[in-house]
C-alpha positions in Angstrom: 51.3 1.0 -50.6 53.3 3.0 -52.9 51.8 6.6 -53.2 51.9 6.5 -57.3 50.3 3.3 -57.0 47.2 5.1 -54.7 47.3 7.8 -57.0 46.7 5.7 -59.9 43.8 3.9 -58.0 42.0 7.1 -57.0 42.6 8.3 -60.6 41.0 4.8 -62.1 38.2 5.3 -59.5 37.7 9.0 -60.3 37.5 8.1 -64.3 34.6 5.7 -63.6 33.1 8.4 -61.4 32.9 11.2 -63.5 31.9 8.9 -66.4 28.6 7.9 -63.9 27.7 11.0 -63.0 27.7 12.2 -66.0 25.6 9.1 -67.4 23.2 8.7 -64.3 22.4 12.7 -64.4 21.9 12.9 -67.7 20.0 10.0 -67.9 17.6 11.0 -64.9 17.6 14.8 -66.4 15.9 13.6 -69.5 13.4 11.4 -67.8 11.9 13.8 -65.7 9.6 16.3 -66.4 11.4 19.3 -64.3 13.1 20.9 -67.1 13.9 23.9 -65.1 15.1 22.2 -62.0 18.2 19.6 -62.1 17.0 16.4 -60.8 20.2 14.8 -62.4 22.6 16.1 -59.7 20.0 16.1 -57.3 19.9 12.7 -57.8 23.3 11.7 -58.2 24.1 13.6 -54.9 21.3 11.5 -53.2 22.7 8.5 -54.5 26.4 9.2 -53.7 25.4 10.1 -49.9 23.2 6.6 -50.3 26.5 4.5 -51.3 29.0 6.0 -49.1 26.8 5.6 -46.1 26.4 2.0 -47.2 30.0 1.9 -48.0 31.8 3.2 -45.0 29.8 1.1 -42.4 30.7 -1.6 -44.1 34.5 -0.6 -43.5 33.6 0.6 -40.1 31.4 -2.7 -38.7 32.6 -5.5 -41.0 36.0 -4.3 -42.2 35.3 -4.9 -45.7 38.0 -3.7 -48.3 41.0 -3.5 -48.5 42.6 -0.2 -48.8 43.1 -0.2 -52.4 39.2 -0.8 -53.1 38.4 1.7 -50.6 40.4 4.2 -51.9 38.9 3.5 -55.7 35.6 3.3 -54.2 35.2 6.2 -51.9 38.1 9.0 -52.9 38.0 8.2 -56.5 34.7 6.9 -57.6 32.4 8.6 -54.9 34.6 11.6 -55.0 34.3 12.0 -59.1 30.8 10.7 -58.7 29.8 13.5 -56.0 31.6 15.7 -53.4 28.8 16.0 -51.7 28.8 12.2 -50.6 31.8 13.2 -49.0 30.6 16.2 -47.4 27.3 14.7 -45.7 29.5 11.4 -44.7 32.2 13.8 -43.0 28.8 16.0 -41.4 27.6 13.4 -39.8 31.0 11.8 -38.4 31.0 15.4 -36.8 27.7 14.5 -35.2 28.1 11.2 -34.1 31.3 12.5 -32.5 28.6 15.0 -30.7 30.2 18.2 -32.4 27.2 19.7 -33.7 28.5 22.7 -33.6 31.0 22.1 -36.0 28.6 19.9 -38.1 26.1 22.9 -38.5 28.9 25.5 -39.4 30.5 22.7 -42.1 26.7 22.8 -43.4 26.1 26.7 -43.4 29.5 27.3 -44.7 29.8 24.8 -47.5 26.0 25.6 -49.0 25.6 29.0 -48.2 28.4 30.5 -48.5 29.8 27.8 -51.3 26.2 29.4 -53.5 27.6 32.7 -52.6 31.0 31.5 -53.8 29.9 30.3 -56.9 28.1 34.0 -57.3 31.3 35.9 -56.8 33.4 33.9 -59.1 30.5 34.5 -62.3 30.9 38.4 -61.0 35.1 38.4 -61.4 34.4 36.4 -64.6 32.1 38.8 -65.8 34.2 41.6 -64.8 37.3 40.2 -66.4 35.6 39.3 -69.9 33.7 42.2 -70.2 
């Protein structure tokens, strides 16, 4: 597949996924009583994890979906809906390969250091734009 066409397909999926994330997250958050907890974000992350698990199983076991459809759904749409689904899928793949050490490393680095990086980014912005 031509790389420009593939990028357009991924971009179209990303457009759909980003809008879906905005709508689903907002809908869940607005309907919950948990105003101080980001339940909308949690919902899209969990929905995305379920969807990537479901779809990758169909790809692996049933050879569903063309390369174009996989690019649209898995990279574009779910990638924009939530990158957490990709993180979950890649961590599970490491576990399926028996690489529990790498799965644990991936989890710790992305969760713990990811939160630390958010804090560092905020601190840097605060220092730069006092």
